[in-house]
C-alpha positions in Angstrom: 90.6 92.2 75.8 93.7 90.9 77.6 96.9 92.9 77.6 100.4 91.5 78.1 102.1 92.6 81.3 104.8 91.8 83.7 104.2 91.4 87.4 107.0 92.4 89.8 106.8 90.9 93.4 109.1 92.7 95.8 109.8 91.2 99.2 111.0 93.7 101.7 112.0 92.9 105.3 110.4 94.7 108.2 113.6 94.8 110.3 117.3 95.4 109.8 119.6 92.5 110.3 120.2 93.6 113.9 116.4 93.4 114.7 115.6 97.1 114.7 112.4 98.0 112.8 112.8 99.6 109.5 111.1 103.1 109.5 107.7 103.4 108.0 109.1 106.2 105.8 111.3 103.7 103.9 108.2 101.8 102.8 106.3 104.9 101.8 109.2 105.9 99.6 109.3 102.5 98.0 105.5 102.8 97.3 106.0 106.3 95.8 108.7 105.2 93.5 106.8 102.2 92.3 103.6 104.2 91.8 105.5 106.9 89.8 106.9 104.2 87.5 104.0 101.8 87.2 100.9 104.0 88.0 100.1 101.9 91.2 101.3 99.3 93.6 99.6 96.7 95.9 101.0 96.0 99.3 100.5 93.4 102.0 99.9 95.0 105.3 102.9 95.2 107.6 100.7 94.1 110.5 100.4 90.7 108.9 103.9 89.9 107.5 104.9 86.8 105.7 107.8 84.7 107.0 110.8 84.4 104.8 113.4 81.7 105.5 116.5 81.4 103.4 120.0 80.1 103.6 123.2 81.9 102.6 126.8 82.0 103.6 126.4 78.8 105.6 123.6 80.0 107.9 119.8 80.2 108.0 118.1 83.6 107.9 114.5 84.3 109.1 112.8 87.5 108.0 109.3 89.0 108.5 108.6 90.4 105.1 105.9 92.3 103.2 105.3 91.9 99.5 104.7 94.7 97.1 103.2 94.0 93.7 103.5 96.2 90.6 102.2 95.6 87.1 104.2 96.8 84.2 102.5 97.2 80.8 105.6 98.4 79.0 106.3 96.0 76.0 109.9 95.4 77.1 109.4 95.5 80.9 111.5 97.5 83.3 114.6 95.4 84.0 117.1 98.3 84.4 114.7 100.2 86.5 114.1 97.2 88.8 117.9 96.6 89.0 118.5 100.2 90.1 115.8 100.0 92.7 117.2 96.8 94.1 120.6 98.3 94.4 119.2 101.3 96.2 117.0 99.2 98.5 119.9 96.9 99.5 121.7 99.9 100.9 118.6 101.6 102.3 117.3 98.5 104.0 120.9 97.3 104.9 120.3 93.8 103.5 122.4 91.1 102.0 119.7 90.2 99.5 116.2 91.4 98.5 114.0 89.0 96.5 112.3 90.5 93.4 110.5 88.2 91.0 109.2 89.0 87.5 106.3 87.0 85.9 104.9 87.5 82.4 101.1 87.5 82.4 98.0 88.7 80.6 95.7 91.1 82.4 92.0 91.0 81.6 
């Protein structure tokens, strides 16, 4: 039987804005926090990043990113938890923005 859920897609850059690689330990901590909250997380491999292109403050930004996916089966979702994580990650990854999407779905 299908269960309602929310899917959170978190797009994290592989480098700081100055081009230095973000340490592997940062990604492991993200995975641990998501696993503690949601019971698991799925990650794209950092060796095969996606390319993110976005415009802001009058210039174009290019990022190599990985996506982490977490499923939330809580009836009301985890909006405050995600907002707190985003705030922490903006500082930790030294970014202007981090994209996180939320999609309602049914899991079979």
